[in-house]
N, C-alpha and C positions, 0 to 999 in steps of 0.2 A: 480748492482755494489756495492761493499762495500765502506764505507767511507774511505778517505785517510789520509795520515800522516800530513796534514796541518790543520786538524780540530781544530778550536779555542777552548781553554780550557772551556770557558763559553758559548759555542754554545748551543742555545736553539733549539731543534728539530722543523723543519718546515714541513708543509703539502707538500710543493713542493719537499721535499726530495724524496718522492715516485716517482714523475714524473721524476725527474732528474736521479734517479737510473735506472729506466727503459729506459730512453732515451740514457744513456751512454752504456747500453747493446746492443742497436740497431743501434746507429749512430756514425759516426766517430767524430763528433763535435756537441756540444749543446750550444745554446745561452740562457742564463737566462736573461730575460729582465723585466723591471718594473720600478717604480718610484725610484728616488734617496732615499737612506737611508732606503730602505725597507728590507735590509739584503742580497742582492744578493751576495756580495763579501764573506761574512762569509759562506753562504750556498755553494757557489762554492768551497771555500777553504776546506770545510769539505769533499769534494770528491777528492780534488786535491793532487798532489805530488810535484808540483812546480808551480811557479807563476811569471808572468810578469805584472807589474803595469804601465800601459801606462799613468795614470794621473800624474806620476812623470816626470817633465820636461826633465831631463837628459835621462831617459829611452825612452821617447817619441821621442826625437831628433834622437837617435840611430835607433829606429824602423822606423822612417820616411825615413831615408837614406837606410835602408835595412830591410824590413818587416820580413824577415825570422829569424832575431834575436829574435823577439818576440815569436817564436815558440820553442825556445830551452828550454829543461828541461825534467825531468821525467814526464811520462804521467799516468793519465790525467793531462795536463798542463793547468793552469788557465791563461787566458788573460783578465785582469781586465780593464774595460772601453775601449773596443776595438774601439769604434766609434771615439776616439781621434786620431786614425791613421787608416782611412778607408781601406787603402791598405792591412792591416792585414787580413781582411775578405777574400780577394781573395787568400792570401797566405795560409790561413787555408784550404780554399776550395780546392786548388790545391794539398796541402799535403795529404788531405783525399783521393782525387782521386788517387794519386800515391801510397797510402798505400795498395791498393788492397782489400778494404772493411773492414779494421781493425776498430773495434769500440772502443769508449772511449778514444779518443786521446786528445781532447781539450774541455775546458769549457770556453766560452766567456761570459762576463757580459756586459750589456748595459743599460744605463739610458736614452738613447734617440735613436730614429730610424733615419736613414739617407734617403735622397732622393735617388731614384733608380740610378741616374747617378753618385753617389759617389762610387759605387762598380761595377765591371765588370760583376759579376755573382751573381745570386740570392742565391746560396747555396742550392737550392732545392735538396733533396735526400742526401745531405752531412751534412748540418748543420740544426738540428732541433731546432726550437725556442720554449722555455718553459716560459710561463708567470709567474711572481711572484708578489704577493701583499704584503701590510703590514700585520701584524699579525691579525688573526681572534681571536674571543673570545675563540675558542677551543685551539688555540696556546698559548694564554696568561694565560690560566687556569681559565678564568672568565666564561667559559661555562662548566658545568658538563659533557657534551658530552654524556649524557645518552639516547638521542634520535638521532638515526643515520639517516642521509638523505638517504644513500644507503639502510638501513633497511626499511625505509618507501617505497621505490620503490620495495622492495621484500616482502612487507606485514608484516614486523616485527615491533612490537611496544608494549611497556609496559608503563602504566601510571607512571608518576614520580612527586614526590613532589619537587617544585622548590622554591617557596616563594621569587620571585624576586621583588625588589623595584626599584623605578625610580631614586633616588639620585645617586646610583652607576652607572647606565647607563649614566646619564648626565656627570659624571666625565670621564667615558670611552670614550664617544664621543669626549669630548674636548681634552683628552690626545692622542687618536688615537692608532693605532696598531704599532707604531714605536718601533722597538726592543730596541733602546737606551733609551726609556722613561719608560720602564717597571720598576715599583718600584720607579720612580722619583717623585718629588714634582710637584704641579700644576704650580708653578712659572717656574720651569725648562722646563715643557712642553710648556708653552707659549713662552719662549725664544727660544726654539728649533725650533718650527714651524715658528716663526718670521724669524729666520735665514734661514730656508728652502726657504721661499719666497724671501728673499734677494738674495739667490743664483739663484733662477729662474729668477727674474726680473732684477737683476744687472749683471748677468753673462750669463746664458743660453739663455735667449731671445735675448740680444744684439748680441750674437754669430750668431744668425740666421738673423741678419740684421733688427730686429724689435725693437721698443721702449719700454723700461721698464715701463714707466709711463702709456702708453696706455694699456700695458699688465696687469698692476694692475687693471685698470678700467674694462677691459674685464673679468678678473678673479672675480672681485667683483660682476659684473652683473651675471656671471654664478653661483656664490654662492647664490645670491638673487633668482635665478631661478633654484636652484639645484633640480634635480629629475623631471624636466619638459622638454618638447620639445620646448623650447622658440625659436621663430623665430629670424633670423639674424637682422631683423628690430627692434625687441624689445631690443636686446642686444646693437645694434648700437645707439639707442636712449638713453640708459643708459650711454653709453660711451661718446658720443659727445654732449649730452644735447640739441639736436635739431632734427628736422625732418631729418631722415637719407637719404642720397643720395645713389645711387648704389655704388659709390666709398667707402663710409663709410661701407656699408654692406660687400663689398668685403674685406675691411681691417679687419673687425671683423672675417670673415671666415678664413683669413690667420692666425690670432692669435689663433683661436680655433684649427686649424690644427697644429700649433706649440705646443700648450698644449697637444694635443693628441700624438704628436711625442715625447714629454717629459714624457709621461705617467702621466701627471698631472690630466687629466680628461679621462673618459671612456664613450663612447656612448653605450647605451643599445638599441638594435633594437626591432622593433615591431614584433608581432607574430600573426599567424592565423593557424588554424588546417590544411587546405590543404597545402601541401608542396610547391605547385606552386602558392600559393595565391599572388596576387599583393600587398596585405597589408604588406607582409614581407619586401617589398622594398619601398613602398610609404608612410607608416606611419613614421613620423619623429622620429629619435632616441631621447631618453631621455639622459641627460648628468649628470653624477655623478663624483665627485672628487675621486681620487684614494684612499683617506682615508677621513672619515667623519670629522676628526679634521681640515682638510684644509678649508672646508666651514665654520666651526665654527670660526676658526681664522680670516678668511676674514670678517666675519660678526661681529667681535669684541664682541663675546658673551663668557660666561663661564657657568659652571655648575649651578651656582645659578640663573643666568638669564634664563637659559633653563627651570628650574623648574617653573619659573614665566610666561613663554611664551609657552603654550602648543602647539600652532600651529607650531612654529619653532622647538620645541623639536620633534614633530611628524615627521617633514620633515627630520631632521637630523637622527632620529632613523630609518627612511626608508633607508637612505643612508647607515647606519651601517648594516642593514639586507641585502641590495643588495650586499654590499662588502663581507659579509661572505658567502651568498648563492653562489656567483660567485666562490669563492675559493673552497667551498665544492663540488659544481657541477663539477668542473674540475677533481675531483678524481673519479667520477662515471664511471663504465664501459660503454662504448659506448658514452661517452660524447664528443661532438665536442668542439672546442675551444670557440665558442660563444653559449654555452648551455643556457645561461640566457637571457630571453627576458621580454617584458611586453606586455599587451594586451589593445587595445583601438579600439572602432568601432564607426560608425556613429550614433548609437543609444545612445551614451553617456556612454556605459559600459566601465569601465577601471578596470583592474586587475593588481596589482603591479608587480607580477613576475610570469613567466612561465619558467620552465626548460624542455627542450626537448632533448631527446637522439637520437642518429643516428638510432636506431631501431624503432623510432616513438613513444615510450612511453613518456608521458608528465605528469607534475604535475603543479598545480597552487597555488599561495600564495597571501594572502592579509596581509598587515602589519598594525597593530594597536598598538598604544602606551599602551593602557590599556584595561581592560576587557569590559569597556563600549562600545567599538567599535566592539566587536567580532561578534555580531549579524549582523551588517551591512556588515562586511567582509565576513561572511558565505553567506549572500544573494547575494553578487557580485559573489562569486565563483560558487554558484549554477546556477546563470543566465548564466555564461560562459559555464558551463557544459551542460545546456539545449541547448544553441545556437550551440555548437559544435556537439552535438548528432543529431541535426536536419539538419546538413550540409552534404549533400550526397557526397561532394568532400573530406571530412575529411579522412585522411589516418588512423587515429586511434581516433575514436570519444570519447572514454572513458578515462578519466584521471586515472593514477595509484592511485592518491590520491589528496585531496584538504586540505589546511592547512592555518590557520591564525597564523602568528607570532606575539607575543605580547612582550611588554616591561615589565610592571608590570603584575605579574601573580603568582598564588599559585601552580597550577598543570598543567603539560603537560598531555593532555587527548584526548580521542576520543569521539566526539559527535555523538552517534549512530543515533539519529533522523535526524540530518542534513547530516551525512555522511562525516564529516570533522574533522580534528585534530585542536586542539588549543594548541600551543606550545610556551612557553616563549623562546626567542632567546637564553637565557643563559643555555638552556638544549640541544641545537642543536650542532651537529658535523657531519663530513663527514660520 
């Protein structure tokens, strides 16, 4: 579908544009969902011809009295923050049913998901949900994009001069991929992300019947344990500063669920080569924030301190890589919604990222801040490759490729001896 008449003048093209365009060609309605302030409204408006803004109190009151009012307008009609009036979802679903299969009628945006009992119908087959993230390096222009993820899956690659240094990456991590912060000062970025958390802890969390102060402590513990599969017991001990009871662990679980529903954090599931492997279900998910700047802000760090703390820098750099890999993978042909995983086994082998497509093809990645870690990353990847090749239950024992993503690096290259790519993340794109 072509973009519409409401496209904002300063709109920066987003990767999700491709997914939204295809979805509008096939479905009567599409929900664009993701964290607050990631650009959902502008992206939706860029395809829309009319809009209803349910975040505005007067508009919300009218729609609560009669949800069909929110559907009025030229189509595609954008309904912004639909979750503020949950009955609108059912009204859209019914309208799509009555349309006789017409596509491209509505675009809904949502910064939080609702409990199942808030709507009468799931919308399955009528409303397609399209995830959206904050901006990747490819979208902000801070990646040259000369190494294509889809190209790697197809066997296409050419070496590239990159010459990436760490100070720029430290600044990118602390600023994040927020559209409103591109080109803004460090001071503006800090104030912006502070206000983001004020909105979460002072408004969104209390709306769910939870306490803002405890939510802050849970979020801080998640930041301290970002990129790990920290147990509820560990987080509860951080939050309550005592040996946690079952009630405390249950409370932490409730807050984590709330964060997931607000798209503040995202779990990354474990992976194993056999498609029916129990490891896919039993390995605890790792948790990452929806943007690496959120963890950096909670930990009260900045780009200068990151350059002095290599361990923390490495952890947050991994968050940046997982963020971008997830967005890039979503555009691959045959990509399921949860194409990105990680690997960990009982032998102590852990690999940072695995992308698996519906047709069984897969690729594995290790993340290393600098060139000094490349050999160790390649070793872990080769160990995984050997393990999978020896597993008779593996549906597809051979990876399409192996790659180490680096922060600092001079060249994106292929190591023929090891059979793995070494790619500075600022060269990667979909």
